[in-house]
N, C-alpha and C positions, 0 to 999 in steps of 0.2 A: 062307217063307223069303225075307229081307231081300237084295237086287240094288243095287248103287252100281254107277255107270258112269262112269269115272275120266276117261273119254276124251270132251270137250268136243267140240260140236258144229263142227266149222269151215264157213264159208261161204267160199270160192273165188270172188272175183269175176275176172271176165275181164276187163282190158284191152284196152280197143280197140286196135286199132295206130294210130298217128298217120296222117294223112291224106297221100298220096302217097307211102306207106311202101310200099305193096303196088304193084305194075307194077312199069313201068319205069324209066330212073333210074341214072345213074351214082354209084357210092359206092366209097371207098377203102377197103378193111380196114385197119385198124388194127391189126396184130398184138397181142396181151395176153399181156401176159409175164407170169406169177405171182410176184406178190410184188416186181413193180419198177413203181413211181411216174411216169408218164410227165411229168407236172407239173414233179416234183424233177428230171427228166434235163433239163428243157428250161432248168431255172433255172441248173442247173449248168453247161450249154451257155454260157449269155449271160454268165456270169460268169468261164467261163475265155475267152471273146471279149474282154468289157471288160479281164483281166487283161493279156490277152496285146500289146492296144492299148496299154495303158497302159508296157508293159514296151517295146515297142517304140518312143514317143515320149521318155520316159526315158530310154533307149541312146540315140536319136538327140541329145534335147537334150546329153545327157550329150558326147558327140562332138565337137559342137560349139562346148560352152563349153573342152573341153579345145583344139580347135583354135585359139579364139579367146584362153585363154591363153597358147600356145604363141607367137601372133604378138604378144601385150604382152611376154612375156620377150625376144623377137628386137627389139621397138624398145627395150625399157630397157637392153639391151645394146648396142646401136647410140649411143642418149642417153648410156650411160657412156663408151663411145668417145669421143665429141664433146665431153663437156665440157672436157678440157682444151683443147683447143684452143680451144675457146668463152673460159672464162677468161683463154687469151691474148690472144684478140681484144678482150674485153672492158677488159683491163688497159692494151693500146694504144691503142682507143680512149680511156679514158682518161688516158693519160699525152698526148695527142696535144690532150685537148682543154686541159687544163690549162699545155702550151705553148704553144698560141694564144692563150692567156689571157696568159700571163707579154710573149711576142713582143707583143700588142697594149699591155700596160701601158706595155713599152720603149719602141715605138714612140711610143707617145703622150707619154710625156716625152721622147724625141730630139725629136720633130716643134715640142714645147713652148719647149725648150732652143734650137734652132737656130732657131725664129721668133724669137725675142728678140735673140739674136746675130744674125742677119741685118738685125732692125730697127734695131739698135744701129747697125749697120756704114753702114746704108743712111741714117742720122740722121748720121753725124760725116761722111760723104762731101758732105750737104746744106750742112754747115756752111761758112759764109763767114767772110772776114779780118771778126776784129775785133766777136765774135759769141762771146758767153759764156754756155752752157748751166747755167742752177745748179739746174733741179729739171727731175724726169722720171718721166712717171706714165703707165703701160698697164693697161687692165683689159683686154687680150683684143681688143677691138674699137677702141678709140678711144687716140689718145696724145695726154697734153696734155703741155708743154713750156713752162718760166719762162727767159726768157733776157735778158743785159742785151746792148745795142750803143750806138753815138750817134748813128745817125741811121732813121728812118725808111726810107731809102731801102734799107740794109742790110735792112730787115725785109721788105723786099717782094722782096727776092734772093733771098734764106731761105725764102720760101714759093715762091717761083716754081721753086726746085731740088729741091725736097722733093718738089712733085707730079710734078717729070719721075724720081724713083725710080722709080715705079711701086709704091713702097712703100704710098702712101698715095692715099688715094680722094677726098679734099678737106681742104684746109687753109684753117683761118679764125683769122684775129684776132679775140681776145676780149677782149684787155685791153692797153693801152697806156699809161704816164704816163712822166711826168718826175721823174727823182729824182738825189740826189748820192751819189756812190761817193767815199771819199776826198776829196771836196771839190771832183769836177770832176763835171758835170753829163752826167748818162746816159739814155738809154732802156729803162725796162722794161716788157718784153711777155710777154705768153702766146700757144699757138700751139694751137690742135684741134684733132686729123686724123684721119681717118678710116682704120682701119688695111685693106690688102688680102688679104684670105683668101687669094688665091692671086697672091703674090708672082713677079718674074718672078724668073729662075734666076742672073743673074750683075746684079751691080750696075753692072758695069764698063760694059758694054755700054748701059744708060742713061744713065749716066751721060754716057759719049762722045757718044751722041746728043744729050742734052740743050747738052753746047758745043758739038756743032755746029751746033744751032737758034739759039744765043747766035749764033755768031759771024756768020752768016746777018743 
């Protein structure tokens, strides 16, 4: 009779225990929960902690951004309130600048006009008898006049009086010659004088002082 053994012979090897396992030593027993993987649990806990940290950071930053936006809105509102007064101040400054420019132009025109008038006044008070002014030329710093008279002594007298007015820094005789006017011999001469940039306030005072010196 034929017999078949369907159960294979199994050799059971004994696994030696790790060194140090036997004997004393501190071991923390980890409970084993059927159907639960500890690695997956730890991964889930780490993810949960990271998520909580991200949420807290996001919430904090969002609150900070909200506060900053509130301050920005407040500053914008204050700037909007100040926009009106600032515009008025800017307009006032611009109008003041325009007014100062116009006043400066008017002052410059008046100064030039009064300067010429006072210069003519001083020259007219300097003219002596028997002197006729035929030409007048002023370029801002120099005065040149052409005159007619009968004698060189009169020319010298005119030059002294012009110096005494205080309107002229120097008076020089640039040309002199004898000529005939209506058949009568006269002296034709030219004077060049520097104009004083700071003339005296009163011509009468200077003329009186000059007259007093002449009498002495």
